[in-house]
C-alpha positions in Angstrom: -0.1 0.0 0.1 0.9 3.6 -0.4 2.9 5.4 2.3 2.5 9.0 3.3 4.3 11.5 5.5 2.4 13.7 7.9 5.0 16.4 8.6 4.5 18.7 11.6 6.5 22.0 11.3 8.4 23.6 14.0 7.2 26.4 16.1 6.8 29.8 14.3 8.0 28.2 11.1 6.0 29.1 8.0 4.7 25.5 6.8 5.9 26.6 3.3 9.4 26.3 4.6 9.1 22.6 4.4 8.1 22.6 0.7 11.6 21.5 -0.6 11.6 18.5 1.7 8.0 17.7 0.8 8.9 17.9 -2.9 11.9 15.4 -2.5 9.8 13.1 -0.5 7.0 13.1 -3.1 9.2 13.4 -6.3 12.0 11.1 -5.5 10.2 8.5 -3.2 6.5 8.7 -4.4 5.2 9.5 -1.0 2.1 11.6 -0.3 3.1 14.4 1.9 0.9 16.6 4.1 2.3 19.6 6.1 -0.6 20.9 8.2 -1.1 24.5 8.9 -1.6 25.5 12.5 -2.8 28.7 14.1 0.1 31.0 14.7 2.4 28.4 13.1 2.4 26.4 16.4 1.8 22.6 16.0 1.8 22.1 19.8 0.3 24.1 22.6 0.6 23.0 26.2 -2.6 21.3 27.6 -3.8 20.3 24.2 -2.9 16.6 23.7 -4.3 15.8 20.2 -4.0 18.1 17.1 -6.4 15.9 15.2 -4.2 16.3 12.1 -3.9 12.6 11.3 -7.6 12.0 10.6 -7.6 15.1 8.4 -4.6 13.8 6.4 -6.2 10.4 6.1 -9.3 12.0 4.6 -7.3 14.1 2.2 -5.2 11.1 1.0 -7.6 8.1 1.1 -5.1 5.9 -0.9 -2.5 6.1 1.8 -2.5 3.1 4.0 0.6 3.9 6.3 1.7 7.2 7.7 5.1 8.3 8.9 4.6 11.0 11.5 7.5 13.3 11.3 8.1 16.7 13.0 10.8 19.4 13.2 11.5 21.0 16.7 7.9 21.5 18.3 6.4 19.7 15.5 8.0 16.4 16.9 6.4 17.1 20.2 3.1 17.6 18.5 3.0 14.3 16.7 4.3 12.5 19.9 1.3 13.9 21.8 -1.0 12.7 19.1 0.5 9.2 19.0 0.4 9.1 22.8 -3.2 10.0 22.8 -4.0 7.2 20.2 -2.2 4.8 22.6 -4.0 6.0 25.7 -7.3 5.8 23.8 -6.5 2.5 22.5 -7.4 3.6 19.0 -6.2 0.5 17.2 -7.3 1.7 13.7 -5.3 5.0 14.1 -2.3 3.1 15.5 -2.3 0.7 12.8 -2.0 3.4 10.2 1.2 4.7 11.8 4.2 3.0 10.0 7.0 5.0 11.6 8.0 8.2 13.4 10.8 10.6 12.6 12.1 13.5 14.9 14.0 16.2 13.1 15.9 18.3 15.7 13.3 17.2 18.3 13.0 14.4 20.9 10.4 12.8 23.3 9.4 15.1 26.0 7.8 14.0 29.3 6.6 17.5 30.6 3.8 18.3 28.3 0.9 17.8 30.6 -0.5 14.9 28.7 0.8 12.1 30.9 4.1 10.2 30.7 4.9 9.3 27.1 6.3 5.8 26.8 6.6 4.3 23.5 8.6 1.1 24.6 5.6 -1.1 24.2 5.2 -0.3 20.5 7.1 -1.7 17.6 6.8 1.5 15.4 10.1 2.2 13.7 11.6 5.5 14.9 14.4 7.8 13.9 15.9 10.9 15.1 18.0 13.4 13.1 20.0 16.3 14.6 22.7 18.5 13.1 25.9 18.7 14.9 25.9 22.6 14.8 22.2 22.8 16.0 22.4 25.4 18.7 18.7 25.1 19.6 18.2 21.4 20.6 18.8 20.5 24.2 21.6 18.0 23.6 21.2 16.3 27.0 17.5 15.6 26.3 18.1 14.6 22.7 20.9 12.1 23.6 18.7 10.7 26.6 
């Protein structure tokens, strides 16, 4: 089945900034790519534990069977809360649609007010990418 990427942008980053990456993923690899737009360009807001973006992407791309949730900076935090909410709610259909997760300059955080996030019981493939000159990412948290 077809794979898609739901890419959550970083805080205060115009979603169009991710267009070059989306074009490569789509053109070179044939992936459907959705970069949602958020109010004030904030993919995550404390106290809100579900952005509701995966169901919207699934509706927009009905031929996509598996989704990779990916996020840059705060976008990684946003998709992690969406994924955690699916797990807590035992939403098997939504969880089955997640084929992987990718953190770009981001990491799993435990202080979001959504409950302790623990993905150790999942078999969802995950990757994390960070640049060695990234002066924003908390290296201790990223390496932990």
